C-alpha positions in Angstrom: 43.4 76.7 88.1 46.4 74.4 87.1 47.6 77.0 84.0 47.4 80.3 86.6 49.3 77.3 89.7 52.2 76.5 87.3 52.5 80.6 86.0 53.1 81.5 89.9 55.7 78.3 90.0 57.4 79.9 86.9 57.5 82.9 88.3 58.8 82.0 91.9 61.5 80.1 90.4 62.2 82.9 88.1 62.6 85.3 91.8 64.5 82.4 93.4 66.8 82.3 90.5 67.4 86.1 90.3 67.8 86.0 94.1 70.7 83.7 93.7 72.2 85.4 91.1 72.1 88.6 92.9 73.6 87.0 96.3 76.3 85.7 94.0 77.1 88.5 92.6 77.2 90.5 95.5 79.4 88.3 97.5 81.9 87.9 95.0 81.7 91.7 94.7 82.0 92.2 98.5 84.8 89.6 98.7 87.1 90.4 95.3 90.8 92.0 95.7 93.6 92.3 92.8 95.6 89.4 92.8 99.0 89.2 95.3 100.9 88.5 92.3 100.6 91.8 90.3 100.2 94.0 93.9 102.1 92.7 96.9 101.3 95.1 99.0 97.4 95.8 99.8 95.6 97.5 102.5 92.4 99.4 103.9 91.0 103.3 104.4 88.8 103.1 107.9 86.7 105.4 109.3 84.5 105.7 112.1 81.8 104.2 110.4 83.8 101.1 110.4 83.6 100.8 114.6 86.4 99.6 116.3 88.8 97.3 114.2 89.9 94.3 115.6 93.4 95.1 114.3 95.4 92.1 115.3 93.2 90.4 113.5 93.2 92.5 110.3 97.0 91.9 110.3 96.9 88.5 110.0 94.6 87.9 106.9 96.2 90.6 104.6 96.1 93.9 105.6 99.5 95.1 105.1 98.6 98.7 105.7 95.9 101.2 106.9 94.7 104.7 106.0 93.1 106.1 109.3 90.4 109.2 108.2 91.9 111.8 110.7 89.5 114.3 109.0 86.2 114.0 107.1 85.5 117.6 105.8 82.3 119.4 107.1 82.4 116.5 109.7 85.5 117.6 111.2 88.0 115.2 113.4 86.9 111.8 113.1 86.1 110.5 116.5 87.6 107.2 115.9 91.0 108.4 114.6 92.8 108.6 118.0 91.6 105.0 118.9 92.6 103.3 115.8 95.7 105.1 115.7 96.7 103.6 118.9 95.2 100.3 118.0 96.5 99.9 114.7 100.5 100.8 116.1 100.1 98.1 118.8 99.1 95.6 116.2 102.1 96.6 114.1 100.4 97.2 110.9 101.9 100.3 108.4 99.8 103.1 108.7 99.1 107.1 107.7 96.4 109.3 108.5 93.8 110.7 105.3 92.4 114.1 105.2 89.2 114.6 103.4 89.6 118.2 101.9 86.4 120.4 102.3 86.1 123.1 99.6 84.0 125.2 101.8 86.7 125.3 104.4 89.8 127.9 104.4 93.3 125.8 103.5 94.6 127.3 106.6 92.1 125.9 109.4 92.3 122.7 107.6 95.6 122.2 108.2 95.3 123.6 111.6 93.0 120.6 112.3 95.0 118.0 110.2 98.1 119.1 112.7 96.3 119.3 116.0 94.9 115.7 115.3 97.6 114.0 113.8 100.7 113.7 115.8 103.9 113.6 113.8 105.4 110.2 113.3 108.1 109.1 111.7 107.4 105.9 110.9 104.1 107.1 109.6 103.1 106.7 105.9 102.8 110.1 104.0 99.8 111.9 104.4 96.8 111.6 102.2 95.0 114.1 100.9 91.2 112.9 99.7 90.2 115.7 96.6 86.5 115.2 95.9 83.1 116.7 95.5 80.5 116.4 98.9 77.2 116.9 99.0 77.6 119.2 102.5 79.8 121.8 99.7 77.9 122.7 96.7 80.7 125.8 95.8 83.0 125.3 93.1 86.1 127.2 93.3 87.8 128.3 90.1 91.1 126.0 89.2 93.6 128.6 90.4 92.1 129.3 94.2 91.6 125.7 94.6 95.8 125.1 93.6 96.5 128.3 95.9 94.4 126.7 98.9 96.0 123.3 98.0 99.2 124.7 98.4 98.9 126.0 101.6 97.1 123.1 102.9 99.9 121.0 101.7 103.0 123.5 102.8 101.4 123.3 106.4 100.7 119.7 106.7 104.0 118.8 105.0 105.9 120.7 107.1 104.4 119.0 110.1 104.5 115.6 108.5 108.1 115.5 107.2 107.2 114.0 104.0 104.9 114.7 100.5 101.6 114.2 100.5 99.8 111.0 98.4 96.6 112.8 96.9 93.6 111.0 96.2 91.7 112.5 93.1 88.3 111.3 92.3 87.3 110.8 88.9 84.9 113.6 89.0 87.3 115.8 90.9 90.2 115.4 88.2 87.9 115.7 85.4 87.1 118.9 86.6 90.4 120.2 87.9 93.0 118.3 86.9 95.3 118.2 89.7 97.7 115.8 88.1 98.7 118.0 85.9 99.5 120.7 88.2 101.0 119.5 91.4 103.9 117.1 91.5 102.6 114.3 94.1 102.1 110.8 94.2 98.7 109.9 93.0 96.2 108.1 94.4 92.9 106.8 91.9 90.0 105.2 91.7 88.1 102.4 90.1 86.2 99.7 91.5 87.4 96.3 89.8 89.5 98.2 87.2 92.6 99.8 86.7 92.3 103.4 86.5 93.7 106.0 83.8 92.1 109.7 84.6 95.0 111.9 85.8 97.9 113.1 83.6 100.4 110.8 85.5 100.6 107.3 86.8 99.0 105.9 90.2 101.0 105.1 92.9 97.9 103.6 95.1 94.7 102.3 93.6 91.3 102.0 95.6 90.5 98.8 93.8 87.2 97.7 95.6 85.6 100.1 97.5 82.7 97.7 98.9 84.9 95.0 100.6 84.2 93.0 103.3 86.9 91.3 105.8 86.7 89.9 108.8 87.8 91.4 111.9 85.8 94.8 111.0 82.4 96.6 110.6 80.9 97.4 107.3 82.6 97.7 103.6 86.3 99.3 103.8 88.4 100.7 101.0 90.8 97.9 99.3 93.5 99.9 98.1 96.7 98.2 96.3 100.2 99.7 95.9 101.9 99.6 92.3 105.1 97.8 92.2 
């Protein structure tokens, strides 16, 4: 009996140790951000899943800029965008609009949705276009068609915004289509904890931690840094 109790105690101690270790790792991951010495300008990406951010609080705790999701692929307009747009300007935080490009929708349809959702603002950051694969869209057009559709989309939204867009390329999408070789735009890459190098040209922005949690906003946010 005593031997069995000792085994249970050992197992209990082991499980407790694993739980503590997991909590420590989780706490580190959700709090980590690159050094401000290396990357002085850092910000976030938000969408409706983040609720109603306390923008004044975020501005006071290190959020230098925010990209607000305006259109979420097949999901349509982000229902929180207009509220975020008004609040982020009131808080004095630099802002830009992000469009999640949908391979299952025509470029002109998507451009119309962006233009009618995002008012032109000369003080805004360049519009960001996220290029990735989503569960809701299974088609994989050939590269020539993607380049043609994207050119149509960019021409329309850039005429509206007055500035060239930045392309947010996920690793899988860039591997499949190699957009960075053919489209002359600034590049935004992803790489949790590690500086990415999967595009043909150097990145300007990097999603350094897609799981960061900060005071003043619900859930995890994508934490983004700008190259000096």
